[in-house]
C-alpha positions in Angstrom: 114.9 44.2 133.6 115.7 45.6 130.1 114.5 49.1 130.9 111.8 49.1 128.2 108.4 50.4 129.1 106.0 47.4 128.5 102.7 48.6 127.0 99.2 47.1 127.7 99.5 45.0 124.6 102.4 43.1 126.1 105.4 44.6 124.3 107.4 47.8 124.0 107.7 50.3 121.2 111.3 51.3 120.7 111.7 54.5 118.7 114.6 55.2 116.4 115.5 57.3 113.4 116.5 55.5 110.3 115.8 57.0 106.8 113.1 55.3 104.8 112.2 52.9 107.6 109.5 52.8 110.3 110.3 55.0 113.2 109.4 52.3 115.7 110.6 48.9 116.5 108.3 46.5 118.4 109.6 44.1 121.0 107.0 41.7 122.3 107.2 38.8 124.7 104.8 35.9 124.2 103.6 33.4 126.8 105.5 30.1 127.0 102.3 28.3 125.7 102.1 30.3 122.4 101.9 28.5 119.1 102.6 31.7 117.2 106.1 30.5 116.3 104.9 27.1 114.9 106.0 25.2 113.1 109.3 26.2 114.7 110.0 24.9 118.2 112.2 28.0 118.9 111.2 30.3 121.8 111.6 33.4 119.7 111.1 34.9 116.3 112.8 37.7 114.5 110.8 40.1 112.4 112.6 42.0 109.6 111.1 45.1 107.8 111.6 44.8 104.0 111.2 47.4 101.3 109.7 45.1 98.6 108.0 41.9 99.7 107.6 40.5 96.2 111.3 41.0 95.4 112.4 39.6 98.8 110.3 36.5 98.5 111.4 35.9 94.9 115.1 36.0 96.0 114.4 33.7 98.9 112.4 31.2 96.8 115.3 31.2 94.2 117.6 30.0 97.1 115.1 27.2 98.0 113.5 28.9 101.0 109.8 27.9 101.5 107.3 30.6 102.4 105.0 29.1 105.0 102.4 31.8 105.0 101.8 35.2 103.4 99.3 38.0 104.3 98.9 41.0 102.0 95.7 42.3 103.7 96.9 43.3 107.2 96.2 47.0 108.0 99.8 47.4 109.1 101.2 46.2 105.8 102.2 43.0 104.1 103.6 40.0 106.0 105.2 36.7 105.2 106.7 33.9 107.3 109.6 31.6 106.4 111.8 29.1 108.1 115.5 29.6 108.3 117.9 26.7 107.7 117.8 25.8 111.4 114.0 25.7 111.4 113.4 29.1 113.1 110.4 31.0 112.0 111.2 34.4 110.6 108.6 37.1 110.0 109.0 39.6 107.1 107.1 42.9 107.1 106.6 45.4 104.4 105.1 48.5 106.2 102.0 50.0 104.7 102.9 53.1 102.7 
């Protein structure tokens, strides 16, 4: 319906040109039964690419934001998950360089 070619992994790779950022944006639909967004009860999650995970998390913590998980060992880069003020899970990704 959205005109995006869905890949075998269940999502679409959307290509764009933005200086100093990954050349691809991933869009992925999850099954209604997923618990990947927990502890949020929202049916979606936004993923933001960040340039410096340590600096971003320091700024967020200074504002009282709780980091619910962090992964610095993923082959695609560094990840962290936070909850926004409305309780929605947000994923932060620092691409591997």
